[in-house]
N, C-alpha and C positions, 0 to 999 in steps of 0.2 A: 505493499500498501507506503507506503512511501515513495518507492520509485515511484510511484503513478502521478502524487503529486508534485516531484519534482520532475517529469518531464512536464506535465502541464504546465509548473508555469513556469519554463523556459522553454519551450516551444508550445504554449498555448494560442495563443494567437497573435497574429499582425494587423495593424490598419492605418493603411498610411493615405493618406489628405496631402497634393503637390497642385497649385492652383497656380494659371501663371494668366493674362490678362494679355491680347493684340488692337490693338486698332486703338480710337476715342470718339468723342461726340454721339452721333448718334449709331456711331457703327463698327460695336466690339465684340468682342467675345472672348470671353472666361473660358478656361480653358481648369478642370478638375478630372483629379488622376487618385484614383480610392484603389488600395487592396485590404483586404481583406484574411484572415483566419480565425481556428477557434477550433480549441480540443474539447471533446465530447464525452464522458464521461458516468454512462447509467448502471443501478444499482438499485438490488430488491427482483430480482428476476424473479421469472414462477416456474420453479423449479423443472419444469418440462423443457425446458426454453432455451439452447441451448449458444443459439447466433446471437454471439458479441461484438455483429460488424460494425453494430453506431457508437462501438469506444474506439475515435481514433479520434487524427487529426483532418482539420476540413477547411480544405483552400472554398471563402466564402466571394468573394471578389476579388475583383481583377477591372476593373471601371473606368471607362474613360468619357468623361462628360461635357458635353460642349455647351453653354446658356450666352447667346449674346442677343447682339437687336439688328436692325437694317433699315436705314431711313428712318421716321418718327411714330411711326404706328405697327410693329411690325418688330416680333420678336421668337424663338426656338429654339429649343430644347430636343439636342439629341443625346442617347448616351447609349454605351454597349458596354456587356461582361462578358470581358472576356474569358474568363473561369465558367460563366455558364452558356458559354462556345463552344466548346470543348467540352462540353461532359456531355454536351447537347439536352439538358436540366430543360423540365418546362414549372421549373418552379415557380408560380407565382408569386411568392417574396420575396424571390429577387430572379427575375427573370433578364432572359439574357439580354432582351432588346429593353432600357429603360424607359427609353423617350425615343417618339422622334414625330413632333410635330413643330405648328404653329400658331401664333399667337395672334391675331389681326387684332388694333385699338382703333383703327383708323372709325369705326360704324356711329362712337359716340354714346351714344345710347348701348352701346351692350359689343364685351368685348369677347368672338368670335376665336374659337381652340380648333382647328382642325388637324387631324392624324393618330398619332398613337400616344397614350399613354394612362393616365391614374381616370379612372371614371369618381363624379361628384357622389361618392355614396362612403359614407359613416366617418367623421372627426379623426380617429387611427390611422385609415387611409393617406388622410394630408403630410402626415408625420414620417419625415421621415425616418428611415431603421435608424440612422444616425446622432439622431436627436431621443433616439428612448436609452434608459437605464439596463435594460433589459433586452437578449439577445436574442427572443425571436418578441412575433405581435399575437394576441391570443390566438386561440384557435377558431374563434367566430366570426373577425376577424381578418384574419390569415391566410384568404385567397383559397382555400380549399370545398366552403359552401358555397360562392357567390366571387366572383371578379372581380380585382381590383384594378384590373387593367382591358381595355378593349382600342379597338379602331374603333372612331369615329367626328361627329362636330358639334362642341361643346359648347352655349355659352357659361359664361359666368357676367355680374351685375352685382356693383356694389354700389348701395348709399347714406346715407350718414356718418364720414365719417369711413366710414370699414365696419360700423357696425352691423349696419347689415349686409348681409350674404347671399346672393339667388345664385343660382346651378342649376344647366339644365341639358339636358342631348339627346339627339339620338346615336347608337351605338350597334355592329354586330352583332352581341351575345354573344359572342363566344370567346369573350374573353382574351387568351392572353391565347389561345388556341388559335388565333384573326392572323396570328404570322405564319403562323403554317400554311396557307394558302388553299387550304380547302374547301370545298364547297358548302354553304348548309340547304340541304334541298329544303325543309319549311318556307325561308327566302325570305325569314324576319326580320325584325331586328327586334332593337329591345330600346327601351324610354325610362330615362331615368332622372330622380331632377333632390332637388338638395335647397334647403333655407335657414340660415344659420342667426342670429341677432348676441351678439358681446355688450359689456356692460362694465365702465362704465366706455373704456372705449378698446380702440382693437384689438384681437385679444390670435396672437400669434401659436401657431401650429406648431406647438411645438408642450413634451410633455414638463420638463423640470423649470420651474421662475430661479430659470439664470440671472434674472434684472432683479432678483427679490422685491416685487409690486411692493409699492406704502401703502400701498389700496386695496383693497377686493375689487377681485379679478371676475367674473362670470362668463360664457358662454350657454350659452342649448343653440341644439339643431335636430331637425327632424329631413330625413329626406327618403323616399320612394323607387324602383324600379317594378319594371314591369315586362310582362314577354309573352307572347301567345307560338311557340315555335310546333306545329302541328306536322310528322316528319307525311310525305306520304305513302300507302302501302309500299314494304320492301325492301324500304333507305334508313341507312340509320346511322346520328351520329360519326363524324372518324374517330381514331380512339384517341383518347385525351380529356377530348372534347369534354363532359360532361365532367372529369373530374373527379377526388377519389371518392365520395361518396355518392356518387352520380345526382347531383342535385346541382352539379354548375351553368347544364342547359340539357332539360328536360322535351321531351315529345309531349307540347300539350301544355295549359300556360299556371304561369308563376307570379307569386306576386311576391316581393318585399319588402321590411318596411323596420325602418328602426329611427331609435332614437336619442340620442346625446347630448354628453354635460360635462365641464369642465371648469373649474376653482383653481386659484391662485393667489395669496398673498404672504407675504415675508419669509416666503422661502417652498411655503407647504400648497402642497400644489396638486390636483386627484382630477381622472377623470372616469368618467362612468358612460356608459352604452347596452341598449340592449336592439335584440333583431327576432326577425320573425320573416318565414319563408314558408309561403301554404301553396303546396303546387299541387296541380290536376292535372293531372299524366290523362294521354287521351288514349293510351292504352291498358285495356284491365286485368290484363298480367305481365304490364311493369315492375320490374324487381323491387319497386319501393313500397308494393302495398305489402311487402314482406304475406302472401303467400291468401292476405284475407281479399275473400269479396270486393267487388268497389263500392256495390250498397250496401255494405255496412259498412266499410273504409266511409260512407258518404260521397266518392270519390273526391279525395282531399288525404297529402298528409302534409301533413304541419315540422317545420325543422327551425330551432333557435335557438339563442341561449347569450349571453350578458356577460359581463366583466365591470369589476370598479380593480380600479388602479388609486394608491393613495400613497406620494410621496414628499420627503424634502431634499432640500438643499443646504450647507452647512457652506456658507461663502470663504470660513475663517480655515475650518477644516475642508477643505475645499474635496466637500467630500458630498454623495447623496447614494440613502436610502432610499428603497424598492420594496412597497409588498402589492401584490394582483390580486386576488382570486375571480377566477371565473367558474364559468357550470354552460355543457352545450346539450343541447338533446337532440340527433342524430337525425331521430324520426318518429318521431309520438307513437306508429304503430309496432314498434321495438322496443320492447323491453329494457327501464338501464335508460343511465345517464351523466354524464363525465362531466367533473372537479378537478379542479386543478385550482394547488398554491405555488405562486410561484412568486421568492425573493430577492432581492437584486442588492450589489452595491458597487458604486462608481467610487473611483479616489480622482485628482487631476492634477496630472504631470503640469501641462501646457494647454489651461480651456478642457472646454467640452472636447473638442478637437484631439490632449491628449492627453491620457484618465485612463486608468486600469479596471473592468471591470470586471463583476462575478455574477452567474446567476442558480439560482438553484429553484428546482420544483420539484414539486410532492403530486405525483398522482393518487385524487382521492376516492374515486372513480370513474372505474371506464366503462363504456357501452361494446361493451367485450363482443356480441353479436356482428355491429358493424369495423371497429372499430378496439380490437386490442393490444392492449402496448404490450403487454407482456412485464415490466418494469414499473416498482413506486418510484422511484426517487433518477434524478437529471440536472446533474453535475455540468457549468460552461465556466469557462476564464479566462479575459482577454488583455489585452492589450492596444489600446489607442494610438499612436500619433502623428505627428502632425512633420512633414519634410519642410 
């Protein structure tokens, strides 16, 4: 055990940020390179489960990000992750293509975003992975149940000095799989909208109160998404499109709706989100019905969950401590639910981009018939460095 701890401390993670800006005025490009890896260790295994393949070092990121402007009204974001391109993984938390979109602000009454990027659903989706004290997002918003990115057309409107933000858009509805170049036999889109209000001023998409707010700040948001992708007889969605739990894309109607809240004051911050999906598969023999007749299930399956997170940042100690609790019911027709506690600690070496991060997860309950984790404990340890 001592040797394992030493290996984790010495080689666990490396996260590198380097930024360069080219150009000036209305035409400029900011180049950022990010590299990260971590050591993962799981314990408390089921006695019959002998596979320990997740106890190893992972290369998480090797990103090259470009963000810039040209002219007075156009901005662009482009990012690639070399680590994911090489592995050919389709991980929604860590995709190979991070962003590829244009934002046009010349209309005046609304900003228009074209291309591939994060969809405006869930406050957590707007928070950068590098702004979180944890190494993983909560399960319900991590991308396994509904997509985090897609190809589409979005709009954004800010009001009242950015205290009110309105979002909406039309998307392929295939999420990260839109990049695979596969056709959707249903030919239908997904529609997403979001509204949020902050008080008394603009609330940034950060989990930690790094500015030590001198007055209490609040933000609340509501969002929804709808799609009705009914496949023609004999057609199927392409492999990986439907996600790990077959809920990201279904043949039939799907309503997803949720709400979130955030708070920060004098280094203390908190976030809460709750989400619910109502799925109505067109196929009465759908796997989602769990061998229950469509009529007995009233033609619907519910899936959803929530999480709450509390953080404290001490400027003098250069430290952040966080605790998170989350629950997910992956399918209301399948007995059981998932529950997990998470704890994180980070120590600043040089600001928030240069710190030591440690994470511990305790899987309190498992929905074993859908996602048997086979372990109770997970540890991750990391270092984040600016070059």
